[in-house]
N, C-alpha and C positions, 0 to 999 in steps of 0.2 A: 323573316324578321323585319325586312325593309318595309313590306306591306303593312305589317302589324304596327310598326313605328309611325307610318304615315297616317293610318287610321286613327291611332291614339292622338296624333297631333291634330288631325282634323276635328276630332270630337272635343279636344281641349281648346279649340278655336285659336290655335297658334297661326300666326300669319305666314310662317315659313313653309306651311304645308300647301302644296298645290291642290286645287280642287279636283283636278283631273290630269291624268298623265297620258299623252298621246305618243305613239311610235313615230318619232320625227322622220326616220328614214323611210317609213312605209307609207304614211299619208302626210305629205307636206302641208303645213298650216301657214297661213299668211296673216291671220288676224287673231286678236284676243277673243275670249268668249263674249258672245253677244247677250248681255243681260242675264236673265235666269233661264235660258233655253236648256231643256232637258231632252236628250235622245233616248227613246225607250225601244229596246230590241225585243220583239215578241217571241213567243215560243211557236211550236208547230200548230197549224190550223188555218192561218190566213192565206196559205198558198193557193194559187189558181194557175191554170195551164199556160196562160200567156203573160204572166207577170214579168215585168222588167223588159219585155220584148221591144217596146217602142223606144225606151231609153237606150237599149243596146245598139239600135241602129242610128240614133240621132245625137247621142252624147258620147264623144270620144273617151272621156274619163271613165264614165260608167262601163263602157265596153272594155277599156283597158283592164279594169279590175276584174270583170267577169272572165276575161281571157287569162288573166294571171292566176286566178283561183282555179280555173279549169285545168291549167297546166299542172298545178299542184295535185289536183285529184287524179289526173291521168298518171302522174309519176308515182303517187303513193299506192294507187290501185294496180300498178303494173299494166296500164293500158286497158283495164277492164271496166272503168267507169269514166264517162265524159259528162261533165256538167252541161256543156253547151248542147250536147245531143238531146238531153232531156229538157233543158230550159228554153232553148231557142228553136230547135229544128221541128218539133211537132207542128203539123199544119192545122190540127183541130183538137178539140178536147178528147175525142175518142181515141186519138193516137197517143195521148199523153199519159205518163205514169206518175204525174206530179203528186198524187195522193198516196203513193207508196212511201213509207217512211224513209227508205234508203234513197229516195229521190227528193222528197219534200224537204228534209233537213239540210242537205247540201245546197239546194236551191234557195232556201230562206236565208241561210248564212251568206251566200254570195250576193244576193240582192241587198241585204242589209249593209254589208261592207261597201259594196259599190255605190249605194245611195249615200253613205256617209262620206266617201271620197268626193262624190259629186257636190254635196252640200258644202263641204269644206272648201272646194275649189271656188264656190260662189261666196265665200266669206262667212258662211253660217257655221258657227262653232258653239257647241254646247258647253255649259258650265258643269253639267252633271250628266252621266250616262247610267242607265239602268237596264239590266237584262233579265229575262225570265226563260228558264229552260234552254232551248236551243239558242235563244238570244243572249244567254249569259256568255256563250262562247264568242259570239261576235263582239259583245261588249268588252270582253277580256282582251281581244285583239286590238280593238280601237284604243283601249286604255294602255296598251303597250305591255300587257302581262303575258301575252302569247305571241310567238312569231307567226307569220302566215302559215308556215309549214306545220307547226304545232296545232294551229287552229284547224286546218284541214284534216290533220290526222285524227283529232278528237271527234270531229263530226263524221268523218268517213267510217270510222270503226263504231262509233255510237249508233249511227243510223243503221248500219248493217246488222248489228246485234239486236237492236230493237225491232227491225223488220223481221228478222228470223223469229223472234219471240212472239211477234204478232200472229204468226201462222201456227202457233202451238195451242190455240184454243183460248188464250187469255184475252181479256178485254179491259177497258177502263170506262168509268162512268162518273160524270160530274153531277153532284147533287147539291141543292140549296138546303142543306141540313146542318145542324150543329154537330160537333164531335159526339156529344152525349147522345143525341137522338140517333145518330148513325150507329153507334155501338149497340144500342137497343135493337135497331133494325137488323143488325148482323148476328144477333143472338141465335146460335145453332148452326151458323154457316161460317164461323170465323176461320175454319180451316181451309175454306175455299175462296173467300173474299176478304180483303183487308183494306184498311184505310191507307191509301198510297200517299195522300197529301192533304194537309189541312190548309186550305186556301185563305180562309177568313173565319171569324167566329160563326158564320152561318153558311159556310161552303166547304165541301170536302170533295176529294176525288177517290173513287174506289178502284181497286185493281184485283183481278182474279178470274175465276172460271166464267166463260162467256154465258153459258146457260144459266148459271145462278144469277148473274147480273141481269139477264133478261127477265128472270122471275121477279127480281127486285123492282125493275121498271114497271112490270105489270101490277105488282102489289101496290106501288105508290100511285100509279095511274088510277087505280080503283079506290084507294083509301085516302089519297091526298090529291084530289083533282085540282 
């Protein structure tokens, strides 16, 4: 009800509605929002094996937050998952598991939160924050809607379940097609592949059987070069 009231207040342009709410006890702020800065928290995909490593060793605030988040992952997983083990310790790309969903999502979350804390310490504060997919969870934490514990719990369990399902033969496919054209494309295989997301009027994401999706890719490559 509180969130609904704030959203309604914002949409009605009432001045008593804050443009953004930060968890004051979690990430201390020293300055007001700088102009029209927007922080955008991405979903899974941009991860790479050495991301955040240089900042971890040269920026104390960044390192502090990575270690704080790592401690939550260790606690929630009963010592079975260490963020730092996967994010900082691999010596090369071949040793890294960063592209596994159960590693990528925790790593992205941690780097996003740690970067936010670092920017805030420099006096860079956004007026608006936006999150997509995994980034929605980081954005919710920065906005003060989730505690750090809750944030890590969401990502830990979300990433484990999705990683398990990834190994069951299912795949996802992004297409630059409209919903209408995609429905025509899926005629006859609707029981095996569905539209998982409508990203824009001309972009969709499919989810379903990996072999069927591969056939769709081959079909489009031949008929829509």
